PASE-646367 format. One record per residue: x, y, z of N, C-alpha, C in turn; residue number from 1; residue in one letter. Coordinates in Angstrom, 2 decimals, m for minus. Layout:
! residues N
{n_x=X	n_y=Y	n_z=Z	ca_x=X	ca_y=Y	ca_z=Z	c_x=X	c_y=Y	c_z=Z	seq=NUM	type=a}
...
//
This chain:
! residues 156
{n_x=m46.66	n_y=11.99	n_z=31.06	ca_x=m45.21	ca_y=12.16	ca_z=30.98	c_x=m44.55	c_y=10.88	c_z=30.45	seq=1	type=m}
{n_x=m45.04	n_y=9.72	n_z=30.92	ca_x=m44.47	ca_y=8.45	ca_z=30.46	c_x=m44.66	c_y=8.26	c_z=28.96	seq=2	type=n}
{n_x=m45.83	n_y=8.74	n_z=28.46	ca_x=m46.09	ca_y=8.62	ca_z=27.04	c_x=m45.08	c_y=9.41	c_z=26.24	seq=3	type=k}
{n_x=m44.67	n_y=10.56	n_z=26.77	ca_x=m43.70	ca_y=11.41	ca_z=26.05	c_x=m42.34	c_y=10.65	c_z=25.98	seq=4	type=l}
{n_x=m41.93	n_y=10.02	n_z=27.08	ca_x=m40.68	ca_y=9.26	ca_z=27.09	c_x=m40.74	c_y=8.09	c_z=26.08	seq=5	type=y}
{n_x=m41.88	n_y=7.45	n_z=26.00	ca_x=m42.02	ca_y=6.35	ca_z=25.07	c_x=m41.90	c_y=6.86	c_z=23.64	seq=6	type=i}
{n_x=m42.54	n_y=7.96	n_z=23.32	ca_x=m42.48	ca_y=8.53	ca_z=21.98	c_x=m41.04	c_y=8.91	c_z=21.64	seq=7	type=v}
{n_x=m40.38	n_y=9.57	n_z=22.58	ca_x=m38.97	ca_y=9.96	ca_z=22.36	c_x=m38.10	c_y=8.75	c_z=22.17	seq=8	type=i}
{n_x=m38.30	n_y=7.73	n_z=22.96	ca_x=m37.52	ca_y=6.48	ca_z=22.84	c_x=m37.70	c_y=5.86	c_z=21.47	seq=9	type=f}
{n_x=m38.93	n_y=5.77	n_z=20.97	ca_x=m39.19	ca_y=5.16	ca_z=19.67	c_x=m38.64	c_y=6.03	c_z=18.53	seq=10	type=f}
{n_x=m38.70	n_y=7.33	n_z=18.71	ca_x=m38.10	ca_y=8.23	ca_z=17.71	c_x=m36.58	c_y=8.02	c_z=17.65	seq=11	type=c}
{n_x=m35.98	n_y=7.88	n_z=18.83	ca_x=m34.54	ca_y=7.61	ca_z=18.87	c_x=m34.22	c_y=6.29	c_z=18.20	seq=12	type=f}
{n_x=m34.97	n_y=5.23	n_z=18.49	ca_x=m34.70	ca_y=3.94	ca_z=17.87	c_x=m34.84	c_y=4.00	c_z=16.33	seq=13	type=l}
{n_x=m35.85	n_y=4.68	n_z=15.86	ca_x=m36.03	ca_y=4.74	ca_z=14.40	c_x=m34.94	c_y=5.57	c_z=13.74	seq=14	type=s}
{n_x=m34.44	n_y=6.59	n_z=14.44	ca_x=m33.37	ca_y=7.37	ca_z=13.83	c_x=m32.07	c_y=6.59	c_z=13.80	seq=15	type=s}
{n_x=m31.79	n_y=5.79	n_z=14.86	ca_x=m30.59	ca_y=4.96	ca_z=14.89	c_x=m30.68	c_y=3.88	c_z=13.81	seq=16	type=v}
{n_x=m31.84	n_y=3.24	n_z=13.71	ca_x=m32.02	ca_y=2.20	ca_z=12.70	c_x=m31.89	c_y=2.76	c_z=11.27	seq=17	type=k}
{n_x=m32.34	n_y=4.01	n_z=11.07	ca_x=m32.33	ca_y=4.62	ca_z=9.76	c_x=m30.92	c_y=5.05	c_z=9.31	seq=18	type=g}
{n_x=m29.99	n_y=5.11	n_z=10.28	ca_x=m28.64	ca_y=5.50	ca_z=9.91	c_x=m27.98	c_y=4.32	c_z=9.23	seq=19	type=q}
{n_x=m27.31	n_y=4.63	n_z=8.11	ca_x=m26.58	ca_y=3.58	ca_z=7.41	c_x=m25.15	c_y=4.03	c_z=7.23	seq=20	type=s}
{n_x=m24.32	n_y=3.07	n_z=6.90	ca_x=m22.90	ca_y=3.33	ca_z=6.70	c_x=m22.71	c_y=4.19	c_z=5.48	seq=21	type=f}
{n_x=m21.83	n_y=5.19	n_z=5.59	ca_x=m21.48	ca_y=6.05	ca_z=4.46	c_x=m19.98	c_y=6.01	c_z=4.28	seq=22	type=k}
{n_x=m19.56	n_y=5.92	n_z=3.01	ca_x=m18.13	ca_y=5.97	ca_z=2.70	c_x=m17.56	c_y=7.33	c_z=3.02	seq=23	type=l}
{n_x=m16.32	n_y=7.35	n_z=3.47	ca_x=m15.62	ca_y=8.60	ca_z=3.71	c_x=m14.95	c_y=9.03	c_z=2.42	seq=24	type=t}
{n_x=m15.04	n_y=10.30	n_z=2.13	ca_x=m14.42	ca_y=10.84	ca_z=0.90	c_x=m12.90	c_y=10.69	c_z=1.02	seq=25	type=e}
{n_x=m12.27	n_y=10.05	n_z=0.02	ca_x=m10.78	ca_y=9.88	ca_z=0.10	c_x=m10.04	c_y=11.17	c_z=m0.24	seq=26	type=p}
{n_x=m8.96	n_y=11.40	n_z=0.48	ca_x=m8.02	ca_y=12.47	ca_z=0.17	c_x=m6.92	c_y=11.86	c_z=m0.70	seq=27	type=d}
{n_x=m7.16	n_y=11.84	n_z=m2.00	ca_x=m6.29	ca_y=11.11	ca_z=m2.91	c_x=m4.84	c_y=11.62	c_z=m2.90	seq=28	type=l}
{n_x=m4.67	n_y=12.93	n_z=m2.84	ca_x=m3.31	ca_y=13.51	ca_z=m2.80	c_x=m2.53	c_y=12.96	c_z=m1.61	seq=29	type=k}
{n_x=m3.16	n_y=12.94	n_z=m0.47	ca_x=m2.54	ca_y=12.45	ca_z=0.74	c_x=m2.22	c_y=10.95	c_z=0.63	seq=30	type=k}
{n_x=m3.17	n_y=10.19	n_z=0.08	ca_x=m3.01	ca_y=8.73	ca_z=m0.02	c_x=m1.87	c_y=8.41	c_z=m1.01	seq=31	type=l}
{n_x=m1.78	n_y=9.11	n_z=m2.12	ca_x=m0.70	ca_y=8.88	ca_z=m3.07	c_x=0.67	c_y=9.20	c_z=m2.44	seq=32	type=v}
{n_x=0.73	n_y=10.30	n_z=m1.69	ca_x=1.96	ca_y=10.67	ca_z=m1.00	c_x=2.35	c_y=9.57	c_z=0.03	seq=33	type=k}
{n_x=1.36	n_y=9.10	n_z=0.78	ca_x=1.64	ca_y=8.04	ca_z=1.77	c_x=2.10	c_y=6.75	c_z=1.08	seq=34	type=l}
{n_x=1.47	n_y=6.44	n_z=m0.06	ca_x=1.85	ca_y=5.22	ca_z=m0.79	c_x=3.29	c_y=5.30	c_z=m1.25	seq=35	type=e}
{n_x=3.68	n_y=6.43	n_z=m1.82	ca_x=5.07	ca_y=6.61	ca_z=m2.29	c_x=6.03	c_y=6.54	c_z=m1.12	seq=36	type=k}
{n_x=5.64	n_y=7.09	n_z=0.03	ca_x=6.49	ca_y=7.08	ca_z=1.22	c_x=6.66	c_y=5.68	c_z=1.81	seq=37	type=g}
{n_x=5.77	n_y=4.80	n_z=1.50	ca_x=5.82	ca_y=3.41	ca_z=2.03	c_x=6.59	c_y=2.49	c_z=1.07	seq=38	type=s}
{n_x=7.21	n_y=3.04	n_z=0.01	ca_x=7.87	ca_y=2.23	ca_z=m0.99	c_x=6.90	c_y=1.22	c_z=m1.59	seq=39	type=n}
{n_x=5.65	n_y=1.61	n_z=m1.71	ca_x=4.58	ca_y=0.78	ca_z=m2.29	c_x=4.33	c_y=m0.50	c_z=m1.54	seq=40	type=h}
{n_x=4.68	n_y=m0.52	n_z=m0.25	ca_x=4.37	ca_y=m1.70	ca_z=0.57	c_x=2.94	c_y=m1.67	c_z=1.11	seq=41	type=t}
{n_x=2.31	n_y=m0.50	n_z=1.03	ca_x=0.90	ca_y=m0.37	ca_z=1.42	c_x=0.17	c_y=0.13	c_z=0.21	seq=42	type=k}
{n_x=m0.95	n_y=m0.49	n_z=m0.11	ca_x=m1.71	ca_y=m0.14	ca_z=m1.28	c_x=m2.62	c_y=1.07	c_z=m0.98	seq=43	type=t}
{n_x=m3.09	n_y=1.71	n_z=m2.02	ca_x=m4.00	ca_y=2.84	ca_z=m1.87	c_x=m5.26	c_y=2.41	c_z=m1.11	seq=44	type=i}
{n_x=m5.78	n_y=1.22	n_z=m1.43	ca_x=m6.99	ca_y=0.73	ca_z=m0.73	c_x=m6.77	c_y=0.58	c_z=0.74	seq=45	type=g}
{n_x=m5.61	n_y=m0.03	n_z=1.11	ca_x=m5.29	ca_y=m0.21	ca_z=2.52	c_x=m5.06	c_y=1.10	c_z=3.21	seq=46	type=y}
{n_x=m4.35	n_y=2.01	n_z=2.57	ca_x=m4.13	ca_y=3.34	ca_z=3.13	c_x=m5.41	c_y=4.09	c_z=3.34	seq=47	type=l}
{n_x=m6.36	n_y=3.95	n_z=2.39	ca_x=m7.67	ca_y=4.59	ca_z=2.51	c_x=m8.34	c_y=4.13	c_z=3.82	seq=48	type=y}
{n_x=m8.29	n_y=2.82	n_z=4.09	ca_x=m8.87	ca_y=2.32	ca_z=5.34	c_x=m8.12	c_y=2.84	c_z=6.54	seq=49	type=l}
{n_x=m6.82	n_y=2.77	n_z=6.54	ca_x=m6.02	ca_y=3.23	ca_z=7.69	c_x=m6.25	c_y=4.71	c_z=8.01	seq=50	type=l}
{n_x=m6.42	n_y=5.51	n_z=6.97	ca_x=m6.60	ca_y=6.96	ca_z=7.17	c_x=m8.02	c_y=7.36	c_z=7.55	seq=51	type=e}
{n_x=m9.00	n_y=6.53	n_z=7.26	ca_x=m10.39	ca_y=6.95	ca_z=7.42	c_x=m11.21	c_y=6.13	c_z=8.41	seq=52	type=n}
{n_x=m10.71	n_y=4.97	n_z=8.80	ca_x=m11.48	ca_y=4.10	ca_z=9.71	c_x=m10.51	c_y=3.53	c_z=10.75	seq=53	type=y}
{n_x=m11.03	n_y=3.36	n_z=11.94	ca_x=m10.21	ca_y=2.84	ca_z=13.05	c_x=m10.03	c_y=1.34	c_z=12.92	seq=54	type=k}
{n_x=m8.76	n_y=0.91	n_z=12.91	ca_x=m8.45	ca_y=m0.52	ca_z=12.96	c_x=m8.84	c_y=m1.05	c_z=14.32	seq=55	type=a}
{n_x=m9.63	n_y=m2.13	n_z=14.34	ca_x=m10.04	ca_y=m2.70	ca_z=15.62	c_x=m9.37	c_y=m4.03	c_z=15.88	seq=56	type=i}
{n_x=m8.48	n_y=m4.40	n_z=14.99	ca_x=m7.62	ca_y=m5.58	ca_z=15.21	c_x=m6.26	c_y=m5.34	c_z=14.65	seq=57	type=s}
{n_x=m5.32	n_y=m6.10	n_z=15.15	ca_x=m4.01	ca_y=m6.14	ca_z=14.53	c_x=m4.12	c_y=m7.00	c_z=13.29	seq=58	type=a}
{n_x=m3.10	n_y=m7.06	n_z=12.48	ca_x=m3.11	ca_y=m7.97	ca_z=11.35	c_x=m3.18	c_y=m9.40	c_z=11.88	seq=59	type=k}
{n_x=m3.98	n_y=m10.24	n_z=11.23	ca_x=m4.06	ca_y=m11.64	ca_z=11.65	c_x=m4.09	c_y=m12.54	c_z=10.42	seq=60	type=f}
{n_x=m4.01	n_y=m13.86	n_z=10.62	ca_x=m3.86	ca_y=m14.82	ca_z=9.52	c_x=m2.69	c_y=m14.47	c_z=8.63	seq=61	type=n}
{n_x=m1.64	n_y=m13.96	n_z=9.24	ca_x=m0.46	ca_y=m13.53	ca_z=8.48	c_x=0.30	c_y=m14.72	c_z=7.92	seq=62	type=s}
{n_x=0.77	n_y=m14.54	n_z=6.67	ca_x=1.67	ca_y=m15.48	ca_z=6.03	c_x=2.90	c_y=m14.70	c_z=5.60	seq=63	type=k}
{n_x=4.01	n_y=m15.41	n_z=5.47	ca_x=5.27	ca_y=m14.76	ca_z=5.18	c_x=5.86	c_y=m15.33	c_z=3.89	seq=64	type=f}
{n_x=6.65	n_y=m14.49	n_z=3.20	ca_x=7.34	ca_y=m14.97	ca_z=1.99	c_x=8.29	c_y=m16.13	c_z=2.35	seq=65	type=y}
{n_x=8.39	n_y=m17.08	n_z=1.45	ca_x=9.31	ca_y=m18.21	ca_z=1.67	c_x=10.75	c_y=m17.74	c_z=1.77	seq=66	type=e}
{n_x=11.10	n_y=m16.71	n_z=0.99	ca_x=12.48	ca_y=m16.23	ca_z=0.96	c_x=12.79	c_y=m15.19	c_z=2.01	seq=67	type=w}
{n_x=11.78	n_y=m14.69	n_z=2.75	ca_x=11.96	ca_y=m13.70	ca_z=3.80	c_x=10.90	c_y=m13.93	c_z=4.86	seq=68	type=d}
{n_x=11.25	n_y=m14.73	n_z=5.87	ca_x=10.28	ca_y=m15.12	ca_z=6.92	c_x=9.87	c_y=m13.94	c_z=7.83	seq=69	type=k}
{n_x=10.43	n_y=m12.76	n_z=7.62	ca_x=10.03	ca_y=m11.59	ca_z=8.41	c_x=9.07	c_y=m10.68	c_z=7.64	seq=70	type=k}
{n_x=8.94	n_y=m10.89	n_z=6.34	ca_x=8.11	ca_y=m10.04	ca_z=5.49	c_x=6.76	c_y=m10.68	c_z=5.26	seq=71	type=a}
{n_x=5.69	n_y=m9.98	n_z=5.67	ca_x=4.32	ca_y=m10.49	ca_z=5.50	c_x=3.91	c_y=m10.39	c_z=4.03	seq=72	type=i}
{n_x=3.35	n_y=m11.49	n_z=3.53	ca_x=2.83	ca_y=m11.46	ca_z=2.16	c_x=1.30	c_y=m11.62	c_z=2.12	seq=73	type=c}
{n_x=0.70	n_y=m11.92	n_z=3.26	ca_x=m0.74	ca_y=m12.10	ca_z=3.29	c_x=m1.23	c_y=m11.83	c_z=4.72	seq=74	type=s}
{n_x=m2.39	n_y=m11.11	n_z=4.82	ca_x=m2.96	ca_y=m10.86	ca_z=6.15	c_x=m4.39	c_y=m10.43	c_z=6.04	seq=75	type=f}
{n_x=m5.08	n_y=m10.43	n_z=7.14	ca_x=m6.43	ca_y=m9.88	ca_z=7.30	c_x=m6.36	c_y=m8.82	c_z=8.40	seq=76	type=n}
{n_x=m7.30	n_y=m7.88	n_z=8.33	ca_x=m7.43	ca_y=m6.90	ca_z=9.40	c_x=m8.86	c_y=m6.39	c_z=9.43	seq=77	type=q}
{n_x=m9.35	n_y=m6.09	n_z=10.63	ca_x=m10.70	ca_y=m5.58	ca_z=10.81	c_x=m10.68	c_y=m4.12	c_z=11.23	seq=78	type=k}
{n_x=m11.72	n_y=m3.39	n_z=10.77	ca_x=m11.88	ca_y=m1.97	ca_z=11.05	c_x=m13.29	c_y=m1.72	c_z=11.60	seq=79	type=f}
{n_x=m13.46	n_y=m0.51	n_z=12.13	ca_x=m14.79	ca_y=m0.09	ca_z=12.58	c_x=m15.82	c_y=m0.30	c_z=11.48	seq=80	type=d}
{n_x=m17.07	n_y=m0.35	n_z=11.88	ca_x=m18.21	ca_y=m0.47	ca_z=10.98	c_x=m18.26	c_y=m1.82	c_z=10.24	seq=81	type=f}
{n_x=m17.64	n_y=m2.83	n_z=10.82	ca_x=m17.59	ca_y=m4.18	ca_z=10.23	c_x=m16.86	c_y=m4.21	c_z=8.89	seq=82	type=n}
{n_x=m15.91	n_y=m3.31	n_z=8.74	ca_x=m15.09	ca_y=m3.31	ca_z=7.51	c_x=m13.97	c_y=m4.32	c_z=7.72	seq=83	type=i}
{n_x=m13.73	n_y=m5.08	n_z=6.68	ca_x=m12.65	ca_y=m6.11	ca_z=6.72	c_x=m11.74	c_y=m5.90	c_z=5.52	seq=84	type=e}
{n_x=m10.47	n_y=m6.25	n_z=5.71	ca_x=m9.51	ca_y=m6.13	ca_z=4.64	c_x=m8.69	c_y=m7.42	c_z=4.58	seq=85	type=y}
{n_x=m8.46	n_y=m7.87	n_z=3.36	ca_x=m7.60	ca_y=m9.07	ca_z=3.11	c_x=m6.62	c_y=m8.71	c_z=2.01	seq=86	type=w}
{n_x=m5.37	n_y=m9.07	n_z=2.20	ca_x=m4.30	ca_y=m8.80	ca_z=1.27	c_x=m3.48	c_y=m10.06	c_z=1.08	seq=87	type=y}
{n_x=m3.06	n_y=m10.32	n_z=m0.17	ca_x=m2.25	ca_y=m11.48	ca_z=m0.47	c_x=m1.35	c_y=m11.18	c_z=m1.67	seq=88	type=e}
{n_x=m0.05	n_y=m11.29	n_z=m1.47	ca_x=0.90	ca_y=m11.09	ca_z=m2.57	c_x=2.04	c_y=m12.12	c_z=m2.50	seq=89	type=s}
{n_x=1.71	n_y=m13.34	n_z=m2.06	ca_x=2.74	ca_y=m14.34	ca_z=m1.86	c_x=3.33	c_y=m14.88	c_z=m3.16	seq=90	type=c}
{n_x=2.56	n_y=m14.77	n_z=m4.24	ca_x=3.08	ca_y=m15.20	ca_z=m5.56	c_x=3.69	c_y=m13.98	c_z=m6.24	seq=91	type=e}
{n_x=4.87	n_y=m14.16	n_z=m6.79	ca_x=5.57	ca_y=m13.06	ca_z=m7.44	c_x=4.73	c_y=m12.47	c_z=m8.57	seq=92	type=e}
{n_x=4.62	n_y=m11.15	n_z=m8.62	ca_x=3.92	ca_y=m10.48	ca_z=m9.69	c_x=2.39	c_y=m10.45	c_z=m9.58	seq=93	type=g}
{n_x=1.85	n_y=m10.90	n_z=m8.44	ca_x=0.39	ca_y=m10.92	ca_z=m8.29	c_x=0.00	c_y=m10.33	c_z=m6.93	seq=94	type=k}
{n_x=m1.03	n_y=m9.52	n_z=m6.95	ca_x=m1.57	ca_y=m8.94	ca_z=m5.69	c_x=m3.08	c_y=m9.17	c_z=m5.71	seq=95	type=i}
{n_x=m3.59	n_y=m9.68	n_z=m4.62	ca_x=m5.03	ca_y=m9.84	ca_z=m4.42	c_x=m5.43	c_y=m9.04	c_z=m3.18	seq=96	type=h}
{n_x=m6.52	n_y=m8.30	n_z=m3.27	ca_x=m7.06	ca_y=m7.58	ca_z=m2.12	c_x=m8.56	c_y=m7.71	c_z=m2.13	seq=97	type=e}
{n_x=m9.14	n_y=m7.74	n_z=m0.93	ca_x=m10.58	ca_y=m7.64	ca_z=m0.77	c_x=m10.82	c_y=m6.58	c_z=0.30	seq=98	type=h}
{n_x=m11.67	n_y=m5.61	n_z=m0.04	ca_x=m12.11	ca_y=m4.62	ca_z=0.93	c_x=m13.60	c_y=m4.87	c_z=1.10	seq=99	type=i}
{n_x=m13.97	n_y=m5.25	n_z=2.31	ca_x=m15.34	ca_y=m5.64	ca_z=2.58	c_x=m16.02	c_y=m4.56	c_z=3.45	seq=100	type=i}
{n_x=m17.05	n_y=m3.96	n_z=2.91	ca_x=m17.81	ca_y=m2.93	ca_z=3.57	c_x=m19.20	c_y=m3.44	c_z=3.97	seq=101	type=f}
{n_x=m19.86	n_y=m2.76	n_z=4.87	ca_x=m21.28	ca_y=m3.05	ca_z=5.06	c_x=m21.98	c_y=m2.80	c_z=3.72	seq=102	type=p}
{n_x=m23.16	n_y=m3.31	n_z=3.52	ca_x=m23.88	ca_y=m3.18	ca_z=2.28	c_x=m23.94	c_y=m1.72	c_z=1.80	seq=103	type=k}
{n_x=m23.55	n_y=m1.50	n_z=0.56	ca_x=m23.54	ca_y=m0.17	ca_z=m0.06	c_x=m24.18	c_y=m0.26	c_z=m1.43	seq=104	type=l}
{n_x=m24.75	n_y=0.85	n_z=m1.89	ca_x=m25.25	ca_y=0.88	ca_z=m3.27	c_x=m24.11	c_y=0.78	c_z=m4.27	seq=105	type=p}
{n_x=m24.29	n_y=0.05	n_z=m5.35	ca_x=m23.26	ca_y=m0.16	ca_z=m6.33	c_x=m22.70	c_y=1.15	c_z=m6.87	seq=106	type=t}
{n_x=m23.56	n_y=2.14	n_z=m7.11	ca_x=m23.07	ca_y=3.40	ca_z=m7.66	c_x=m22.11	c_y=4.11	c_z=m6.73	seq=107	type=n}
{n_x=m22.29	n_y=4.02	n_z=m5.41	ca_x=m21.39	ca_y=4.63	ca_z=m4.45	c_x=m20.01	c_y=3.92	c_z=m4.46	seq=108	type=e}
{n_x=m20.06	n_y=2.61	n_z=m4.62	ca_x=m18.81	ca_y=1.83	ca_z=m4.69	c_x=m18.04	c_y=2.17	c_z=m5.98	seq=109	type=v}
{n_x=m18.75	n_y=2.32	n_z=m7.06	ca_x=m18.13	ca_y=2.69	ca_z=m8.35	c_x=m17.50	c_y=4.05	c_z=m8.25	seq=110	type=k}
{n_x=m18.11	n_y=4.98	n_z=m7.56	ca_x=m17.52	ca_y=6.32	ca_z=m7.36	c_x=m16.22	c_y=6.20	c_z=m6.57	seq=111	type=i}
{n_x=m16.22	n_y=5.39	n_z=m5.51	ca_x=m15.01	ca_y=5.21	ca_z=m4.74	c_x=m13.90	c_y=4.55	c_z=m5.59	seq=112	type=l}
{n_x=m14.23	n_y=3.55	n_z=m6.38	ca_x=m13.25	ca_y=2.89	ca_z=m7.23	c_x=m12.71	c_y=3.91	c_z=m8.23	seq=113	type=i}
{n_x=m13.57	n_y=4.70	n_z=m8.82	ca_x=m13.12	ca_y=5.72	ca_z=m9.79	c_x=m12.18	c_y=6.73	c_z=m9.17	seq=114	type=n}
{n_x=m12.39	n_y=7.05	n_z=m7.89	ca_x=m11.53	ca_y=8.03	ca_z=m7.20	c_x=m10.22	c_y=7.41	c_z=m6.75	seq=115	type=k}
{n_x=m10.27	n_y=6.22	n_z=m6.12	ca_x=m9.08	ca_y=5.61	ca_z=m5.57	c_x=m8.20	c_y=4.93	c_z=m6.64	seq=116	type=l}
{n_x=m8.83	n_y=4.29	n_z=m7.58	ca_x=m8.08	ca_y=3.41	ca_z=m8.48	c_x=m8.18	c_y=3.82	c_z=m9.94	seq=117	type=f}
{n_x=m8.44	n_y=5.11	n_z=m10.21	ca_x=m8.62	ca_y=5.55	ca_z=m11.56	c_x=m7.38	c_y=5.26	c_z=m12.41	seq=118	type=t}
{n_x=m7.61	n_y=4.82	n_z=m13.63	ca_x=m6.51	ca_y=4.48	ca_z=m14.54	c_x=m6.98	c_y=4.74	c_z=m15.97	seq=119	type=s}
{n_x=m6.08	n_y=5.32	n_z=m16.75	ca_x=m6.42	ca_y=5.58	ca_z=m18.14	c_x=m6.58	c_y=4.27	c_z=m18.92	seq=120	type=k}
{n_x=m6.02	n_y=3.21	n_z=m18.38	ca_x=m6.10	ca_y=1.89	ca_z=m19.05	c_x=m7.38	c_y=1.10	c_z=m18.72	seq=121	type=d}
{n_x=m8.06	n_y=1.50	n_z=m17.67	ca_x=m9.25	ca_y=0.76	ca_z=m17.20	c_x=m10.53	c_y=1.38	c_z=m17.69	seq=122	type=n}
{n_x=m11.56	n_y=0.54	n_z=m17.85	ca_x=m12.90	ca_y=1.03	ca_z=m18.16	c_x=m13.89	c_y=0.04	c_z=m17.52	seq=123	type=k}
{n_x=m15.11	n_y=0.54	n_z=m17.33	ca_x=m16.18	ca_y=m0.31	ca_z=m16.80	c_x=m16.66	c_y=m1.21	c_z=m17.92	seq=124	type=w}
{n_x=m16.45	n_y=m2.50	n_z=m17.78	ca_x=m16.87	ca_y=m3.48	ca_z=m18.81	c_x=m18.23	c_y=m4.10	c_z=m18.48	seq=125	type=v}
{n_x=m18.69	n_y=m3.88	n_z=m17.26	ca_x=m20.02	ca_y=m4.29	ca_z=m16.81	c_x=m20.36	c_y=m3.42	c_z=m15.64	seq=126	type=s}
{n_x=m21.53	n_y=m3.64	n_z=m15.08	ca_x=m21.96	ca_y=m2.86	ca_z=m13.91	c_x=m21.03	c_y=m3.07	c_z=m12.73	seq=127	type=q}
{n_x=m20.37	n_y=m4.22	n_z=m12.70	ca_x=m19.57	ca_y=m4.60	ca_z=m11.54	c_x=m18.07	c_y=m4.75	c_z=m11.80	seq=128	type=y}
{n_x=m17.59	n_y=m4.56	n_z=m13.02	ca_x=m16.20	ca_y=m4.85	ca_z=m13.32	c_x=m15.51	c_y=m3.68	c_z=m14.01	seq=129	type=e}
{n_x=m14.35	n_y=m3.29	n_z=m13.46	ca_x=m13.51	ca_y=m2.20	ca_z=m13.97	c_x=m12.18	c_y=m2.79	c_z=m14.32	seq=130	type=y}
{n_x=m11.86	n_y=m2.85	n_z=m15.60	ca_x=m10.71	ca_y=m3.64	ca_z=m16.05	c_x=m9.92	c_y=m2.95	c_z=m17.14	seq=131	type=e}
{n_x=m8.60	n_y=m3.32	n_z=m17.23	ca_x=m7.79	ca_y=m2.88	ca_z=m18.35	c_x=m7.94	c_y=m3.89	c_z=m19.51	seq=132	type=p}
{n_x=m7.56	n_y=m3.48	n_z=m20.69	ca_x=m7.61	ca_y=m4.40	ca_z=m21.82	c_x=m6.53	c_y=m5.44	c_z=m21.74	seq=133	type=e}
{n_x=m5.40	n_y=m5.07	n_z=m21.15	ca_x=m4.27	ca_y=m5.99	ca_z=m21.00	c_x=m3.94	c_y=m6.13	c_z=m19.51	seq=134	type=e}
{n_x=m2.69	n_y=m6.39	n_z=m19.19	ca_x=m2.26	ca_y=m6.57	ca_z=m17.81	c_x=m2.45	c_y=m5.30	c_z=m17.00	seq=135	type=g}
{n_x=m2.62	n_y=m5.46	n_z=m15.72	ca_x=m2.83	ca_y=m4.33	ca_z=m14.84	c_x=m3.66	c_y=m4.76	c_z=m13.64	seq=136	type=g}
{n_x=m4.48	n_y=m3.86	n_z=m13.16	ca_x=m5.34	ca_y=m4.15	ca_z=m12.00	c_x=m6.77	c_y=m4.26	c_z=m12.45	seq=137	type=c}
{n_x=m7.44	n_y=m5.28	n_z=m11.92	ca_x=m8.86	ca_y=m5.59	ca_z=m12.20	c_x=m9.65	c_y=m5.38	c_z=m10.93	seq=138	type=f}
{n_x=m10.79	n_y=m4.77	n_z=m11.01	ca_x=m11.65	ca_y=m4.48	ca_z=m9.87	c_x=m13.02	c_y=m5.05	c_z=m10.13	seq=139	type=y}
{n_x=m13.55	n_y=m5.70	n_z=m9.09	ca_x=m14.88	ca_y=m6.29	ca_z=m9.20	c_x=m15.66	c_y=m6.01	c_z=m7.94	seq=140	type=k}
{n_x=m16.90	n_y=m5.60	n_z=m8.13	ca_x=m17.81	ca_y=m5.36	ca_z=m7.00	c_x=m18.66	c_y=m6.60	c_z=m6.83	seq=141	type=i}
{n_x=m18.63	n_y=m7.10	n_z=m5.62	ca_x=m19.47	ca_y=m8.29	ca_z=m5.28	c_x=m20.47	c_y=m7.86	c_z=m4.26	seq=142	type=k}
{n_x=m21.78	n_y=m7.94	n_z=m4.60	ca_x=m22.85	ca_y=m7.55	ca_z=m3.73	c_x=m23.44	c_y=m8.80	c_z=m3.07	seq=143	type=q}
{n_x=m23.54	n_y=m8.75	n_z=m1.74	ca_x=m24.18	ca_y=m9.83	ca_z=m0.99	c_x=m25.28	c_y=m9.19	c_z=m0.12	seq=144	type=e}
{n_x=m26.02	n_y=m10.00	n_z=0.58	ca_x=m27.17	ca_y=m9.51	ca_z=1.35	c_x=m26.79	c_y=m8.40	c_z=2.33	seq=145	type=k}
{n_x=m25.72	n_y=m8.59	n_z=3.08	ca_x=m25.35	ca_y=m7.62	ca_z=4.12	c_x=m23.99	c_y=m6.98	c_z=3.94	seq=146	type=s}
{n_x=m23.34	n_y=m7.25	n_z=2.82	ca_x=m22.02	ca_y=m6.63	ca_z=2.62	c_x=m21.72	c_y=m6.43	c_z=1.13	seq=147	type=k}
{n_x=m20.77	n_y=m5.53	n_z=0.92	ca_x=m20.29	ca_y=m5.23	ca_z=m0.42	c_x=m18.78	c_y=m5.36	c_z=m0.40	seq=148	type=t}
{n_x=m18.25	n_y=m6.14	n_z=m1.38	ca_x=m16.82	ca_y=m6.37	ca_z=m1.43	c_x=m16.24	c_y=m5.79	c_z=m2.71	seq=149	type=t}
{n_x=m15.14	n_y=m5.09	n_z=m2.58	ca_x=m14.33	ca_y=m4.70	ca_z=m3.75	c_x=m13.20	c_y=m5.75	c_z=m3.83	seq=150	type=i}
{n_x=m13.22	n_y=m6.54	n_z=m4.89	ca_x=m12.16	ca_y=m7.51	ca_z=m5.12	c_x=m11.17	c_y=m6.91	c_z=m6.11	seq=151	type=q}
{n_x=m9.91	n_y=m6.96	n_z=m5.74	ca_x=m8.86	ca_y=m6.37	ca_z=m6.54	c_x=m7.83	c_y=m7.43	c_z=m6.90	seq=152	type=i}
{n_x=m7.48	n_y=m7.50	n_z=m8.16	ca_x=m6.42	ca_y=m8.38	ca_z=m8.62	c_x=m5.48	c_y=m7.58	c_z=m9.49	seq=153	type=y}
{n_x=m4.22	n_y=m7.56	n_z=m9.19	ca_x=m3.22	ca_y=m6.90	ca_z=m10.00	c_x=m2.18	c_y=m7.93	c_z=m10.43	seq=154	type=c}
{n_x=m1.90	n_y=m7.93	n_z=m11.72	ca_x=m0.92	ca_y=m8.88	ca_z=m12.26	c_x=m0.91	c_y=m8.82	c_z=m13.77	seq=155	type=g}
{n_x=m0.09	n_y=m9.67	n_z=m14.34	ca_x=0.04	ca_y=m9.69	ca_z=m15.79	c_x=m1.11	c_y=m10.43	c_z=m16.46	seq=156	type=c}
//
């Protein structure tokens, strides 16, 4: 009987270890509606996280605009599954975002970028970069040993 419990225990451990993080399919219509309702104060990327993953921290490392000490222009936030988010728009006309996920295959991240941030002006210029020819939003996938980051820069 003890042997059976040991086998079951090891099967359980191997199944837990074999589970990996999977991206949640975005509901783009809902996200676009939410973005418009927020007067564009929340980005599609941030709304995707808020709608699909549980925030496990409040905003932290907050910075405020010089001209409006009540309006946040930069912050970090943590979500379930070791997902992290960083936003910065303290300089006029520029937005920087980083969405940090557990390690993901590049092709899955590209699919997410194509769904969330699709633009007729952007194209994949390399395996890791989705860019417009002129001003707009630039997306870069950064692969590290244990995490995958989508770096976003919007500006002229």
